[in-house]
Structure formats: C-alpha cells, structure tokens
C-alpha positions, 0 to 999 in steps of 0.5 A, a space after each residue: 113938924 115935930 121937934 124931938 130932943 137930941 141932947 143938951 147944950 152942955 153935951 155939945 162942946 164948942 168947936 166939937 161934934 157929938 154923935 147922937 141917936 134920934 129915934 134910932 137914926 145916927 146924927 152928928 151935932 156940932 157947936 159952932 160959936 154957940 150955934 148948933 148944927 145937925 147932920 146925918 152922922 155918915 159920910 157918903 164916901 164910905 158911910 163912916 161917922 162924921 161926929 169926930 171930924 175937925 170943925 173949921 168954921 161952919 165946915 166939918 172934915 171927915 176924920 177918915 178920908 178928908 171929905 169936907 161938908 158945909 154944916 149949914 147946907 150939907 153940901 160937899 165941899 171937897 172930895 172924895 165924897 161926891 154928894 152932900 149930907 142931910 141937914 136938920 133944923 135945930 131949936 134950942 129951948 132952954 138947955 135942950 137941943 131939939 131936932 126937926 123930925 118931920 115927915 120923910 126925915 131919916 129916909 135916905 134918897 
C-alpha cells in the first residue's frame, strides 16, 4: 500500500495535534511521546475537527463536546460520539511523517 507524506516530525509538537490534508482528505496527526498517530479529523458526533483536542495518554478528547477516542484503535471511549474514528498506519522516514494511503482509504462507511 502506498505511503504519502502528510507532514514533518517538527510540524507535530509533542502532546499536541495538527490538522493536515492528505490527497484532499482532512486528517489529524498527534505526537504522543515521539510516536505519531493519524486519524480522520472529524468527530463522528458533529463532524467537527479533532486536531485541536486535548491529548491524554494515547487518547484525544474532542474540543467541542468532550467525546474521547483511542488514538491507537480509533475506538470511541466516551460519549456523546457513538462510533469511533478511522485510524491510519504511520511511518516516520527521516523527518517525514508518511500515512498509509491504501485502497479504500478516505471513504466513509
């Protein structure tokens, strides 16, 4: 599956999120103790961005209504969201953050 560049490591500060567009699709990148995670940048509750959410361990809390998601699996951990978010495999090559942009990625179920 093809990996595409989403950002550089320097653009994703530790403990914070960053909104990026990958091939026209909004994603949120998070740096947790040097590990980069990627999810769709839309809370399923009201489709608002997650990139500005509070990072707590490997969870992100939606900055608008408090839904909580596991960055590793995308699972919803706390309402008001009822379903999780899509996650993406990440590779860091040198300073580049690459996202697995394989078949079917970017389509909502």
